[in-house]
N, C-alpha and C positions, 0 to 999 in steps of 0.2 A: 503493500500499499504506500503510495506517494505521501510523504510526511506533510506536503503542502495541501493535500486534500483535507478540508474541514468539513464538507457537506455532502450528503447524499441527496439528490434531487431525483424523487420517484415520481414517474409520470404513469398513470393508469388510463387505459383506453379500451374501448370495445365499438367498433363501427363509428368512428368519429374522424374520418380521414381528413376533412378540412381543418377541423379544429385542432387535431394532433399536429399538423404541420406549423400552425400558428404558435403553439406551445413549444415545440422543438426550436424553432427560429429564435424565440425570445430567449431561450436558454443558451443557444448557440452564440448570440450576440452580447453576451455578458463580458464586460470589461476584464474581470478577473476569474480565471478558471480554476477556482479553489474547490471544485466539486467533481463528484463522479455522477454520471447520469444513468439511472436505471429505468428501463422501460417494462412494464408489465401489461401485457395484451391478452385479452380473453378470447383469443383466436378470431379476429375479426375477418369479415368476409367482403368488406367494402374497398379494400385497397390500402387500408392502414399498415397491413404487414409488409407490402411493397414499399411504403415509406420508411418503415423501420430498417428495411434493408438499404434504401437511399441513404439514410443518415448513420449508417453502421460506424463510420468512422469517428462519430462524436458520442455515440452510445457504448458506455462501458459494460454494461450487463444488461441481459433481457431475459424475459419469460414470456413465451407465447404458447399458452394452453387455456383450455377451458376453465373458469372458475365459477364460484358460487355467487358472486356478486362483487361489488366495489371494495368491501372491506376484507375480503378473502384475498383479492388482488393486491391490496394495500399490505396485508400481512406477508404476502409472498415477496413484495419488494423490500420489507424491512428485514426479512430473514437473510437477504444476501447483501445488505448494505455493510459497507466496511468503514464508514465514516463516523466520527463521534456525533455529529448532528444530521437531522434529516428534515426534509420538507416535502410535502406531497402537493402535486399539481395534477388536476384533472385536465383532460383534453380540452382545450378552449382558453384554460387559464394562463396568464403570462406574468412575468415579473414587472413590477411597476416601471422600471426603466432598464437601461442597459448597465447600470452601475449598481444594481441592487445587491449582488453577491459581494462586490467590493465594499459597499457601505456596511454590510453585515459582518464583514471579516473580523473586525476589532471586537464587535459585540460577542462574537462566537468564543472568544477567548475569556470572557468574564465568567465568574462563578454563579452562573444561573442554570436553570433547567429548562425553561420554556420562554421563548422570545416571541412577541406578537406586535402586530401593529393595526392601524385602521386598514380598511380596504376599499378600493375603487370598484364599484359595480358598474358594468357595461350593459346598457339596455337600449338596443336599436339606435345607436348612434349617440345616445345620451349617457354621460358618466355622472355618478354621484358618489360620495363618500360614505360609508357607513362607520360609525364610531364604535371602536372595540372597547371592552372594559375588562377588568380584572375579575377573576372568580371570587366570589363571597358566599356567605350562607343564605343569601336572598336569591341565588341564582335559579332560574327556572328553565334555562335553555343555554346552550353554548353562547358565550358573549363575545366571541370573535369568530372570525373566519378560518377554518384549519388550514387554508391555502395561504394565509398570511400568518403562519405560526411556524416557528423552527423549534424542534424538540430533540432533546438528547435521545439518540437512537436506542440506548439501553433501557430507557423508560418505557418505549413502546414495545420493544422485543420482549421485555419481562412478562407482559401480560397480553399483548396484541389487541387488535380490535375485535371486540366480541361479535361472533356472527348471529347473535340472538337478536340484533336489531339490523333493519335494513337502511335506515337513514340516520340514526342518532348515535351510532357507536363511537363517533368522534366525541360527542359530549359526554358519554360514559367514560371513555378513557381519560379526557382532561379532567373530569370530575374526580376520578380515582387518583390522579397525580395531585389535584389541589388538596384532596383529603389526606394525602400522605405527606402534606407539609412541604412540597417541593417549591422552589423560587421561580415565580413567574416575573418577567419585566416586559414593560411596554416601551416600545421605541418610537420615535417620531418619524423617522424614514419609513415610508410605505413599502410594503413587501410585494403585493400582487394586485392584479385587476382580474376580476373573475365576472364571467358572463351570467346575466340573470336568466331566469327560465329554465333552471335545471331541475332535476327530479324533486329536490327538496322544496323548491318553489311551487312546484305543481301538486305536491302531496302534503300541504301544510297541516291537515288534521291528522294524518298518520305521523308526522313529525311530532305534533302535539302529543298524541297518544304515547308515542315512544319515548319521549322526554318524561313524561309521568312515570313510566315503567323504569327509566333510568334513575330517577330520584327515589322511587320506592326501593329498588333493589340496592341502592347504596345507602338505605336509611337516611336520606336526606329530604324527605317528603314533608316532615313536620314543619321545617323551616320556610316552606314555599307554597303552601295551599293558596294563599292570598294572590301571590303573583301568578300562579298557575291559572287562577280564576280570571285575573286580568288578561292574560294571554288568551284564554278561551273566548273571553268577550270581544277582545279586539279582532280575533280571527273569525268570529261568527258575524259580527257586524260588517267587516270589510268584505267577507265573502258574500253577504247578502247584498250590499251595495253594488258589487261587481255584476251581479245579475241584472241589474237595470241600467247600466251605462254601456256606451259602446266602447270598444277597444281603444279608439283614438282618444276619447274623453279620459279613460283610465290612465293613458300614457301621459296626457298633459297634467292631470292631478297628481300623478307620481312625480312627475318633473317639478311641479310647483312646491310640493312637499319637501323634496330633498335640497331644492335651491333656499327654501326657507330655512330649513334645519342647518344647512351648511353655512348660511349666513350668521345664524345664532352662534354656531360652533366657532366660527372665525372671529366673531366679536368677543367671545368669551377667552379665546387664546390671546388677542390683542389686549 
């Protein structure tokens, strides 16, 4: 293992040819090559495997085989990781800019266990920032995007992502890390840009139900009943409103909402 390698970048894919190339290009363009690139593909049939072959010179390790879902694929990637730190990018996700790994380099030398940042969400040409937060006893869902988090590899390898959840295993894993009193740090430099409209966005009620199970299975439910209720009410009301508005109007409401929130956050920073 090259002593200069600090980070394993694990890309999971399944029939996401166009998005896959976007992600690989973002990694390829990083100014500091302090990483190994691992690709785990669920045996795609849309041309993604041909792209993996195209980029074989920059892909350090690969697994191409059928898996049982995204968390199974992520576990496979972590099992062959050889760096101290790891980050997961889904096909379509990109680093914030070409200097992300360079800006992370010094942070990775600190005595911490999880590094995270705010995230840029991309929605049909419109970008907005989602604000990440630390875990606390009031948490009712994952407070940051896993694509904008860098984690010590050994912490994930020791337990792995649970296959008992389809969409909330990352919440389960990070909650376990928080309960074990590991050190989290939020950095100002953004780590990733993520496309909206993923499976979690389309299955919000399932995510809510799985989050409930995560809290219950980790004996964390007693702290969070009120916040879970707020999550459910927000989810129910927003889902009901979406039934009566057009897709175009929904887009403009979302845009106005996040422009307003970003303005507030920028004022707070200044």
